Structures are given as structure tokens and as C-alpha cells.
C-alpha positions, 0 to 999 in steps of 0.5 A: 500500500502506498503511503502519502507524503505530507506534500500529497495530503492536500490531494485527499478531499471529500467530493461534495455533490449538490443534487435535487431530484424529484419525480413531481412535475412543477405544475403538480406541486402544491402552491402556497398562496397564504398562511392558510394554504401553508398550514393545510400543506404542513398539517397534511404532512404532520404525524397526527400521533405526534402533533399533540405529544412532542414538538417538531420543527419543519421547513417548507422549501419553496420555488420562485413561484411559491410551489413546494419543492419539499418539506424538511423535518428539521428536528423532533424534540420533547414535550416542551421544545426542539432544536432549530439549527439555522445551518441545517435549515439553509443546507436543505434550502440550498440543496433544493435550490429554494427561493424562499422558506416557511418554517413551522413547529407545533406546540403540543400544549395547544397554545398558539402564542409564540415564546421568546425562543420562537421570536428569537429563532425567527429573527435569526433565520430571517437575518440569515435568509436576507444574507443568502437571498432565501427569504423567510416568508413565514413562521407558523406555530401549529396545533390541531385546531389552528395556527399562528402566522408570524407574517400575518401578525406583522412579526416578519 
């Protein structure tokens, strides 16, 4: 087996490939036209056995025409919280070549009021999206009975 000298070690690097594959034609993808349609799309993809049990964080990845490229389940936590890693949100958005994103998480308690942590992550993602030119279009808090939209409330 051949050993590498120190001067050859720079040649060993991992290859990174960015690919987005889908079998769904653009015209068949659901289109988000409001917070209500975003809520419907998200709720349809949420596990009904978990929405009132544990907190989850998901991201809708959108095309320039607000058609859904995909739904990314970012994290699953406990009964009172979950982690939202900004780098992972934008890693998914960049890989899907998204032009915008909508974040969503559920509150198993059933309350729709945003916490300070909810406000903080919204600001953080909004700021990062501005730099990357992938705007945060909304952040929804979901329960089985309804939703809270940061955009509708003027909090974006």
C-alpha cells in the first residue's frame, strides 16, 4: 500500500455533490398562496400521533413561484421544545435550490402564542435568509385546531 507524503495530503478531499431530484412535475406541486394554504400543506404532512405529544420543527422549501419543492423535518424534540439549527435549515434550502422558506413547529400544549425562543429563532433565520437571498416568508406555530402566522401578525 502506498503511503502519502505530507506534500500529497492536500490531494485527499471529500467530493461534495449538490443534487435535487424529484419525480413531481412543477405544475403538480402544491402552491402556497397564504398562511392558510401553508398550514393545510404542513398539517397534511404532520404525524397526527405526534402533533399533540412532542414538538417538531419543519421547513417548507419553496420555488420562485411559491410551489413546494419539499418539506424538511428539521428536528423532533420533547414535550416542551426542539432544536432549530439555522445551518441545517439553509443546507436543505440550498440543496433544493429554494427561493424562499416557511418554517413551522407545533406546540403540543395547544397554545398558539409564540415564546421568546420562537421570536428569537425567527429573527435569526430571517437575518440569515436576507444574507443568502432565501427569504423567510413565514413562521407558523401549529396545533390541531389552528395556527399562528408570524407574517400575518406583522412579526416578519
